[in-house]
Structure formats: structure tokens, C-alpha cells
C-alpha positions in Angstrom: -0.2 0.3 -0.2 2.8 2.2 0.7 4.7 1.2 -2.5 0.9 2.7 -4.4 1.2 5.2 -2.7 4.4 6.3 -3.0 4.6 6.4 -6.9 1.4 8.5 -6.7 2.8 11.2 -4.6 5.6 11.4 -7.4 3.2 11.5 -10.2 1.2 14.3 -8.8 5.1 16.1 -7.6 5.9 15.6 -11.4 2.6 16.9 -12.9 1.6 19.2 -10.4 -1.2 17.8 -8.9 -0.2 19.0 -5.6 -1.8 22.0 -7.5 -5.0 23.3 -7.6 -6.2 22.2 -11.9 -7.7 25.5 -12.2 -5.1 27.1 -10.7 -2.7 25.2 -12.7 -4.4 26.3 -15.9 -4.3 30.3 -14.8 -0.3 29.7 -15.1 -0.1 28.4 -18.2 0.8 30.8 -20.7 -2.2 31.4 -24.0 -1.0 29.9 -27.0 -2.3 33.5 -28.9 -2.4 37.1 -27.6 -5.5 38.1 -26.3 -7.6 40.8 -28.4 -8.7 43.8 -27.2 -11.0 44.3 -30.8 -11.4 41.8 -33.2 -13.1 43.4 -36.7 -14.6 41.6 -39.6 -17.7 41.8 -41.9 -16.1 44.0 -44.5 -13.5 45.2 -46.6 -10.3 45.6 -45.1 -8.1 46.9 -46.9 -4.4 47.0 -45.8 -2.8 48.7 -48.3 0.5 47.2 -48.0 1.0 46.0 -51.3 1.5 48.0 -55.0 -1.7 47.0 -56.1 -4.9 46.3 -53.4 -4.7 43.5 -51.3 -7.9 42.6 -48.5 -7.8 40.9 -45.5 -10.6 38.8 -44.3 -10.3 40.3 -40.3 -7.3 42.0 -37.4 -7.0 42.2 -34.5 -6.1 45.1 -32.4 -4.3 45.1 -28.8 -3.2 47.7 -26.7 -1.9 50.2 -29.9 -0.5 47.8 -31.9 -2.0 45.2 -34.3 -1.8 41.8 -33.8 -3.4 40.4 -36.7 -4.4 40.0 -40.1 -5.8 37.4 -42.3 -8.6 34.7 -42.5 -11.3 35.7 -39.6 -11.4 32.0 -38.3 -8.0 32.3 -37.0 -8.2 36.1 -35.7 -11.2 34.6 -33.4 -8.5 32.7 -31.4 -7.4 36.1 -30.3 -10.6 35.9 -28.5 -11.1 36.0 -25.4 -12.8 37.6 -22.4 -13.5 40.8 -23.0 -12.2 40.8 -26.8 -14.3 43.1 -28.7 -16.0 41.6 -32.4 -16.6 44.0 -34.2 -19.5 43.5 -37.2 -18.1 46.2 -40.3 -21.3 45.3 -41.8 -19.8 45.7 -45.2 -18.3 48.9 -44.4 -14.2 49.5 -45.1 -11.5 49.5 -43.1 -8.0 50.5 -43.6 -5.3 52.9 -42.3 -5.8 56.2 -40.9 -4.3 59.0 -42.7 -0.7 60.5 -42.6 -0.8 64.6 -42.8 1.8 65.0 -45.7 2.2 68.9 -44.6 -0.6 70.5 -42.7 -1.1 73.1 -39.6 -2.8 71.6 -36.8 -2.4 74.6 -34.6 -3.9 76.5 -36.8 -6.1 74.7 -37.2 -7.5 75.3 -33.5 -7.5 78.6 -34.8 -9.8 79.1 -37.5 -12.0 76.6 -35.2 -12.2 79.4 -33.0 -12.5 82.7 -35.2 -15.4 83.9 -37.7 -15.4 81.3 -41.1 -14.8 83.9 -44.2 -14.8 81.1 -47.3 -16.0 80.6 -49.8 -18.6 77.8 -50.5 -18.6 74.8 -50.3 -16.5 75.1 -46.5 -18.3 78.7 -46.1 -20.6 81.5 -47.0 -18.1 84.2 -47.2 -18.9 85.5 -51.4 -18.7 88.6 -51.5 -16.9 91.7 -49.3 -20.5 92.7 -48.1 -21.1 89.3 -46.9 -17.5 88.7 -44.5 -18.3 92.3 -43.8 -21.9 90.9 -42.3 -20.2 87.5 -41.1 -17.8 89.3 -39.1 -19.6 92.2 -37.5 -22.2 88.7 -36.5 -19.2 87.1 -34.9 -19.0 89.5 -31.6 -22.3 87.9 -31.0 -22.0 84.5 -31.9 -20.5 82.1 -28.3 -18.4 79.8 -30.8 -16.4 83.3 -31.3 -16.5 84.9 -27.9 -14.0 83.5 -26.3 -11.0 84.2 -28.8 -12.8 88.2 -28.9 -13.2 88.7 -24.9 -9.0 87.5 -24.3 -7.8 88.8 -27.5 -9.7 92.1 -28.1 -9.4 91.4 -31.8 -12.2 90.5 -34.3 -11.0 87.8 -36.4 -11.7 85.9 -39.6 -10.2 83.2 -41.3 -10.1 82.5 -45.2 -10.8 85.0 -47.1 -10.2 83.9 -51.2 -10.9 86.6 -54.0 -10.4 84.1 -56.9 -13.9 83.8 -55.6 -14.9 87.3 -54.3 -16.2 90.3 -56.0 -13.4 92.9 -55.4 -10.4 92.8 -52.7 -11.4 93.6 -49.5 -9.3 96.6 -47.8 -9.4 98.7 -44.3 -12.4 100.7 -44.7 -14.4 97.5 -45.7 -12.6 96.9 -42.2 -13.7 99.3 -40.1 -17.2 98.4 -40.9 -17.1 96.2 -38.1 -15.6 97.7 -35.7 -13.2 100.8 -35.5 -12.7 100.0 -31.7 -12.0 96.6 -31.5 -8.8 95.5 -33.9 -10.0 93.3 -37.0 -8.3 91.0 -39.0 -8.8 89.1 -42.0 -6.2 86.0 -42.7 -5.9 85.1 -46.5 -7.0 81.1 -47.2 -3.8 80.4 -48.4 -2.2 82.1 -44.8 0.2 84.5 -46.5 -1.5 87.6 -46.6 -4.2 89.9 -44.6 -6.5 92.8 -44.3 -6.8 94.7 -41.3 -8.3 97.7 -40.0 -7.6 100.8 -39.6 -7.1 99.9 -35.7 -4.8 96.6 -35.9 -2.5 98.7 -39.0 -2.0 100.9 -36.0 -1.7 97.9 -33.2 1.1 96.8 -35.9 2.4 99.7 -35.8 1.9 99.8 -39.5 1.0 103.6 -41.9 2.4 105.8 -45.2 6.4 106.5 -43.4 6.7 102.0 -43.0 8.8 101.1 -45.2 8.0 97.4 -47.1 9.9 94.4 -45.2 11.8 92.2 -47.1 10.4 89.7 -48.5 6.6 91.1 -47.9 4.4 93.8 -48.8 2.2 96.7 -47.7 0.0 97.2 -50.7 -1.0 100.4 -50.8 -4.3 103.2 -52.1 -3.4 104.1 -55.1 -1.3 107.1 -55.9 -0.7 107.8 -52.0 2.1 105.7 -49.9 -1.2 104.8 -47.1 -1.6 102.0 -46.7 -5.0 100.2 -47.9 -4.9 97.0 -45.4 -4.0 94.1 -47.1 -0.1 92.8 -46.3 1.7 90.5 -47.9 4.6 88.0 -46.3 6.9 89.5 -44.7 4.4 92.1 -43.7 1.4 90.1 -43.3 3.2 87.7 -40.6 4.6 90.4 -38.4 0.9 91.4 -37.9 0.1 88.1 -37.4 2.8 87.7 -34.6 1.6 90.6 -32.7 -1.7 89.2 -32.2 -0.6 85.9 -30.9 1.2 88.0 -28.3 -2.3 88.9 -26.5 -3.1 84.5 -26.7 -2.4 83.2 -23.3 -1.2 79.8 -22.7 -5.5 78.4 -22.0 -6.3 79.8 -25.8 -3.6 78.3 -26.8 -3.9 74.9 -25.6 -8.0 74.8 -26.3 -6.7 75.8 -29.8 -4.5 73.0 -29.9 -7.4 70.4 -28.4 -10.4 71.7 -31.1 -7.8 71.6 -33.6 -7.3 67.6 -33.2 -11.5 68.1 -33.7 -11.9 68.3 -36.9 -8.7 65.8 -38.2 -10.2 63.2 -36.3 -13.4 64.2 -38.1 -11.8 63.4 -41.1 -10.1 60.5 -40.9 -6.7 62.1 -39.9 -4.5 59.4 -37.2 -1.3 61.2 -38.0 -1.1 65.3 -37.9 1.2 67.2 -38.7 2.6 71.0 -37.6 4.3 71.9 -40.2 5.8 75.4 -39.2 5.8 75.4 -35.6 6.7 78.9 -33.3 8.2 78.5 -30.2 4.4 80.0 -28.8 2.9 76.3 -30.9 5.8 74.6 -29.4 4.6 75.6 -25.9 1.3 74.7 -26.5 2.3 71.5 -27.8 4.7 70.1 -25.1 2.2 71.6 -22.1 -0.8 69.1 -24.2 1.9 65.7 -24.8 2.7 66.5 -20.3 -0.8 66.3 -20.0 -1.9 63.4 -21.6 -4.5 66.3 -24.2 -3.3 64.3 -27.8 -5.5 62.3 -29.1 -3.7 61.1 -32.3 0.0 62.0 -32.9 2.0 65.5 -33.8 4.3 65.7 -35.5 6.1 69.1 -35.6 8.9 71.3 -37.8 10.4 74.0 -36.4 9.9 78.0 -38.1 14.1 77.1 -38.7 13.8 81.1 -39.7 12.7 82.3 -36.5 11.8 79.6 -33.9 14.5 76.4 -34.1 16.0 76.9 -30.4 14.1 73.9 -29.4 15.0 71.8 -31.9 17.6 70.9 -28.4 14.5 69.4 -27.5 14.0 65.7 -25.9 10.9 65.6 -27.9 13.4 66.5 -31.1 12.8 62.9 -31.7 12.2 59.5 -33.8 10.2 58.7 -31.2 6.6 60.1 -29.8 5.8 61.1 -25.6 2.6 61.4 -25.0 1.4 61.8 -29.2 4.5 64.4 -29.8 7.2 64.8 -31.7 9.7 66.8 -33.2 10.5 66.0 -36.6 12.5 68.4 -38.3 12.8 71.9 -38.7 10.8 74.4 -42.1 11.6 76.9 -44.5 9.6 79.4 -46.1 11.3 80.1 -49.8 8.0 82.4 -51.0 4.2 82.6 -50.6 1.0 81.8 -52.6 0.2 81.2 -56.2 -3.2 81.7 -55.7 -2.6 84.9 -53.4 0.7 85.9 -56.5 2.9 86.3 -54.0 4.6 82.7 -55.0 8.2 83.3 -56.7 7.8 82.2 -60.8 9.9 82.7 -63.8 7.5 83.7 -66.3 5.2 86.7 -65.2 1.7 86.0 -63.7 -1.2 85.7 -66.4 -2.7 89.5 -64.5 -1.3 90.7 -61.8 -2.5 91.9 -58.2 -3.0 95.0 -57.7 -0.8 97.8 -57.5 1.9 96.1 -59.9 2.5 96.1 -63.1 2.6 93.7 -65.7 6.1 91.4 -66.1 4.9 91.1 -62.4 5.8 87.1 -60.5 6.7 87.4 -57.3 9.5 87.3 -55.6 11.2 85.0 -53.0 11.9 85.1 -49.0 15.5 84.0 -49.4 18.7 85.5 -51.4 19.9 82.1 -53.1 23.1 82.6 -50.0 20.7 82.6 -46.7 18.3 80.1 -48.9 21.8 77.3 -48.5 23.4 78.3 -45.8 19.8 77.0 -44.2 19.9 74.0 -46.3 22.7 73.4 -45.1 22.9 73.8 -41.8 20.1 71.6 -40.7 22.1 68.8 -43.0 24.9 69.5 -40.5 22.3 69.1 -37.8 21.5 66.1 -38.6 17.5 67.9 -39.0 14.9 66.9 -41.6 13.9 69.8 -43.8 11.2 71.0 -44.8 10.4 73.9 -48.1 7.6 75.9 -48.9 8.4 76.5 -52.2 4.6 77.3 -54.6 6.9 79.1 -57.8 8.9 77.4 -59.9 11.6 80.0 -59.0 11.6 79.3 -56.0 11.7 75.5 -56.4 14.7 76.0 -58.2 16.5 77.8 -55.4 15.6 74.8 -52.9 16.7 72.2 -56.1 20.1 73.9 -55.6 20.3 74.4 -51.7 19.8 70.2 -51.7 22.9 70.1 -54.5 25.2 72.3 -53.3 24.5 70.5 -49.4 24.9 67.1 -51.1 27.9 68.8 -52.8 29.3 69.8 -49.5 28.4 66.9 -46.6 27.6 63.9 -48.8 24.8 62.3 -49.7 22.5 60.3 -47.7 19.4 59.6 -46.6 17.8 63.2 -45.5 14.2 62.9 -47.0 14.2 66.8 -47.1 11.1 67.9 -48.3 9.1 69.8 -51.1 6.3 71.5 -49.4 3.3 72.4 -52.4 6.0 72.1 -55.2 2.7 74.1 -57.5 4.7 75.0 -60.1 7.1 72.8 -60.2 8.4 72.2 -64.1 9.5 69.0 -65.4 12.9 69.4 -65.7 12.4 69.9 -62.3 10.2 67.0 -61.2 13.3 64.8 -63.3 16.0 66.1 -60.5 14.3 65.6 -57.8 14.6 61.4 -57.4 18.6 62.5 -58.0 18.9 64.9 -55.6 16.9 62.4 -52.7 14.2 65.2 -52.3 10.8 63.4 -51.5 7.6 65.8 -52.6 4.6 66.8 -51.8 2.1 67.8 -53.5 -0.7 69.9 -53.3 -3.5 68.4 -55.9 -6.9 70.2 -53.6 -5.8 73.5 -55.8 -7.5 71.6 -58.3 -10.1 72.4 -57.1 -10.4 75.4 -54.8 -8.2 77.1 -56.9 -8.3 75.8 -60.9 -10.5 78.1 -62.9 -8.3 80.7 -61.2 -5.3 79.3 -62.1 -6.8 79.2 -65.5 -8.2 82.2 -66.0 -5.4 84.8 -64.0 -2.7 83.3 -61.9 -1.0 81.2 -64.8 -3.4 80.1 -68.0 -2.5 77.4 -69.9 -0.3 75.3 -70.5 1.2 75.6 -67.1 -2.3 76.2 -65.0 -1.9 72.3 -66.0 0.8 71.1 -64.8 0.2 72.0 -61.3 1.0 69.4 -58.6 1.2 67.0 -61.3 1.6 64.2 -59.6 1.9 61.6 -62.7 4.6 63.0 -63.9 6.8 62.5 -60.2 4.6 58.9 -60.2 5.9 58.4 -63.5 9.7 58.7 -62.1 9.8 56.2 -59.4 9.0 58.2 -57.1 6.7 58.4 -53.7 4.8 61.2 -53.5 2.0 62.5 -50.4 -0.8 64.8 -51.1 -2.2 67.1 -48.2 -4.7 69.8 -47.6 -2.0 72.5 -46.0 -5.1 73.4 -43.2 -6.6 75.2 -42.5 -6.2 76.6 -46.1 -8.1 74.8 -46.7 -10.1 72.3 -43.6 -8.2 69.5 -43.2 -10.7 67.5 -45.7 -9.1 63.9 -46.4 -11.9 62.8 -49.2 -11.6 65.8 -50.6 -7.4 65.4 -51.0 -8.6 62.2 -52.2 -10.8 63.7 -55.1 -8.5 66.5 -56.1 -5.8 63.9 -56.6 -7.5 61.5 -58.8 -10.4 63.4 -60.6 -8.6 67.2 -60.8 -11.9 68.9 -60.8 -12.8 72.7 -60.7 -15.1 74.3 -59.6 -16.2 74.5 -62.6 -16.4 70.5 -63.2 -13.0 71.3 -65.6 -10.7 68.5 -65.7 -7.1 70.4 -64.6 -4.1 67.7 -66.4 -6.8 64.7 -67.1 -2.6 63.4 -68.3 -1.8 64.7 -63.9 -5.1 61.8 -62.8 -3.5 58.6 -61.3 -5.5 56.0 -60.1 -7.5 55.4 -56.6 -5.2 53.2 -55.1 -2.0 55.6 -55.8 -3.9 58.7 -54.4 -4.5 56.6 -51.5 -0.6 55.2 -50.9 -0.1 58.8 -51.3 -2.4 59.6 -48.2 -1.2 56.1 -46.0 2.0 54.6 -46.7 3.8 57.3 -48.7 3.4 60.6 -46.2 4.6 57.4 -43.7 7.8 57.5 -45.2 8.1 61.0 -45.6 8.2 60.9 -41.6 10.4 58.4 -41.1 7.3 56.1 -40.3 7.1 53.3 -42.5 7.6 50.9 -40.0 5.1 51.6 -37.9 2.4 53.4 -39.6 0.5 53.8 -43.0 -0.6 49.5 -43.6 -2.2 47.3 -41.0 0.4 44.6 -40.9 1.0 43.0 -37.1 3.6 44.8 -35.6 1.6 48.4 -37.0 0.6 51.1 -34.9 -3.6 50.1 -34.5 -4.5 52.9 -36.8 -7.8 53.0 -38.6 -10.8 54.4 -39.7 -14.1 52.8 -41.2 -15.5 54.6 -44.5 -18.9 54.4 -45.0 -17.8 52.6 -49.1 -14.8 51.2 -50.0 -12.9 54.1 -52.1 -12.2 51.2 -55.2 -15.3 50.5 -55.8 -17.3 53.4 -56.4 -17.3 55.7 -59.0 -14.4 58.2 -59.2 -16.6 61.0 -59.4 -18.2 60.9 -55.8 -15.1 60.0 -54.0 -15.7 63.2 -52.2 -18.9 62.0 -50.6 -16.7 59.3 -48.6 -18.1 59.5 -45.0 -15.6 58.8 -41.9 -17.2 57.0 -39.7 -15.4 56.6 -36.8 -11.5 56.8 -36.1 -9.2 54.5 -34.0 -5.7 56.6 -32.7 -3.7 53.4 -31.0 -6.3 51.4 -30.2 -8.5 53.6 -28.3 -11.5 55.6 -30.7 -10.5 59.3 -31.4 -13.9 60.4 -33.4 -17.5 58.6 -33.6 -19.7 59.6 -36.7 -22.8 58.5 -34.8 
């Protein structure tokens, strides 16, 4: 009997049967990871190949994707608290990655009067602008800004859609006691009333700043209220001195809301000032970011924080510094971009033959780019006119020759009027183009009739020409120049139709799938984040969006009608339409 008992005890020891069976089960490792959510039942577009690829199911855990593939295998990750989400025929794909915009500025846009023309606003005449600004003083959506700054601000006026150009006299009708300012849709010009001009110290004796222009009354030195480029930015920076931290932080939160509404899981602050940087650091420390935000310091004015610990390839609570930003010229629709040949019609106050102007001379431009390369900073450069683009290409070539070429990924922002010979140089110089095809819709007719004329207007944002060079590219909305509407970006890249339904440069259209790559996979590469974003793969960040329809299965003309139903950032829902 003792012999049998000894054998039994030995077997129990070998099989751990001296512990209760339920306790033993708890200590055994799971064969697969337990998912937080499993998605199935719709088109799951992975964006992992050169052609569309779909998966039956995807599983996420925390902020990562842990499985993509067959539904049966995905369900092996189902445990007690796993959510099973039936897409019910909807489309799931990677979240959109912002190629270029200004999330901090979008927050400002959200808090001030909307003076955009249709379809994004109601300001289609100067009289309507005056009425909107007058009404803004009693609109609760805008009173916080007015009370904190003492100024009335409107964003988005577009002279391409107005009956005439507004002046200080128009804005004086809104108020003579408060500064009244409207910012051009391009973000490169503004109109100020008499009080705002006085606030900025601008009068008939004020000279034009370098890289800027103060427009004057006819046959006079008296300012008419319209300020271009550095004159405009000086006024704006003066106004921003009245932004207290509470207002700045509120702006950043309001800006994020718009990005999530349109399916962005990564946003960009493409020209960060010190004030914007400070606000973003506060948001990171307080865990107020709901999506990733990558910032680029304004190298000419605000690069002192490049020694910050946030200047990293990794995010800290959704925030990091990605590099620096340069502005080599202005806006083509505002007629301040630097062209090699004259504008079709010169802007008010300029003679025929006017071709815009640069921000920097060649020596300054070359020095800035070389300094960025020496410091290992990724440099993004705004260059719209082909003369400004040439200056940037030459600056990169000069720096490469001095320092040696390597994978720095300098970014050409906008490149609106890039020529074919300049497209050919991009790959050789290692420059990544981030293009702005939304111009074809918003200002395509203006480019044809006033800015460039045919054939130059047909080649703006030439996505197909870039693709033919074997280059990746990203597309963007440059919000707050326009709303951060990803579906309008998609539509413009594919269709290139103007407001009057004309096709501008039909040979520069690309496929829907290519256009989606330019909003997911390729901008992730632009930001050196291709190993974590832009595709649905195991180990990638769980940045997802759900659309009401599959962009690849509807008529191209219907792309702008797509709806983002849900935005999921790092596994957490940050926007839901319902």
C-alpha cells in the first residue's frame, strides 16, 4: 500500500497535481495574445502592396495590430473581454497620415469667424464678409477668442471667389474700436482695419519689410490694409502675443477634433513657433493629444527648441519634433509665389511682368539647408513658384556636394508650379515631394484665368509626372488653408476637377489606389515612420479608420462624398460619427 502511495505522489509531483487544477490553468501561457478588438465583415484594405490587398479580419491589442488575415485564425485571439466588431460591409483601412498642414493653426481657424467661400463657408462677397464679422461679435463660438484677445478675426477670405478685394475701409465698418483682421485662405496675406494697422505700427511711413509687401492706396503711400508675406506674418505674430496659454491649449484641442473627424491619425504642425511648441509640450505632458502630432520648427524664427528631448524619432505622449521648416516664397493663388515667368494677370498695385518674389536670397537659402543637414534635421521647404523650387533644388544639391548624399529625406512642400525638368531632378537629389492637388478644385479656375493660364495651369501638382519618375509622394490639404478634409484631397488627386467641373491637366490624374498610398503609406515614409504606420500589418500601430464605402469600388466622381464613420488612434476610438 505504501509502495502504491509513493508512486502516486511521484506522479502528482511530476504533473504539478499537488496544486488545484484551476490554479494550474491560470499559470499556463496563452497560445495566442488576447485581442482587445477583432474586426471583420467588411472590406479590410491593408495598403501593403503595389496593388490593392484585402484581409478577412484584423485584431488589435493595446496600441498595436496583432493579427491580419483569416477570420478563423483571428478568432483564436478572442477571450473574455475581446470586442467583436462586425463592419457590416463598411471599409476599414489605415488612418490617414498628414503630409503637410498646421494643426495649431487649424485650432485658430476653428475659434474665429469662417470667411471661406462656398462650399466650406458663406463668404462669397465683401459684403458677406462684413456681415459675418459683425455677427461674430455675438456668436458664442467666437466670443472666447474676442474676449481674450480684444480682436475680431476671420479666416479664409479668397479673392479668387470675391467680387473685389477687401480693404481696411471695409473692415472699419465692422469696428473702429477693436482690431479687425481677416486672413487669406492661403495663409500668406491678410487685411487689417485701421485699428489693427495701428496696433502693428504700420502707417504711410512704414517701409516694406524684406520678403513682404504693404499694399497702398492709389497714388499714395497710405496702407490700404492688405499685407503680404512678412508684413502679414509680422501682424499675425503681434496678435499672437495676446494669446494666453489657456487660449493656445484650447486651440490645439479644437484643431485635433477636426483632424479626427476627417480620419487623420497623424497630424502635422508644419511651421511651429515657440508659442505653438510650448502649447504642444503642455498637451503632451497633460496627455491631451488623442492623435500623433509631428512638429517642424520654423527655422528662420523659432528653431531654439530643436535641442528639446522631443526632437526624436519616437513620440512622447503622441508628440515629437520631426525637423525644421523653411519658406522660400509665398502663395500662387495669392500671387506672392516666386515664378520664373510672369503671372498671367498682375495683382493689384503691380505692373504686368510681375513674377512674385523670394523670401531669401540664394546665399541665405543655401546656408539654411546646409545648416539643417549638418545638424541632422529633416528639412521641409515651402516652395510654390518654379523659381523658388529651383532655389531649393540648388540648395539641396549644394549641401549634398559639400556633405555627401545620404538618406535625409528633405521634403519639397507644395511644389505647385514645378516644371518637368525639375521633377526629373527630385530623385537624383533625394527630395521627397509633398504635393497639393486640392488646388485643382479650389483654385483651378483661378489658375487658368488669372494666375498662370494654359499650359502652366495644367501642370500644377503633377502627381503622375512624379510617379513616372519612380518616386513616392504625399498629398496634403495645408489646413487651415482649406479644411483638413481627407476625402476632398482624395477626390482632387484622382479627378482634378475645378469648381466649374473642368478637368485641369487630365494627364496628371492617378488611380484611386495611388492616391490612397499618397495619404497613408507614402507620408509615413516621408516622416521616417514607415515601420509603424500607413499599413495594416502585424506589429504596426493600431491607427485605423472606418469608411461608409470602399473608395476603390465607387465612381471616382463620388469620392468627395465618402464619410469617415470612426477614427481609431493607437487602438482607441477618438472620433465616431454616431
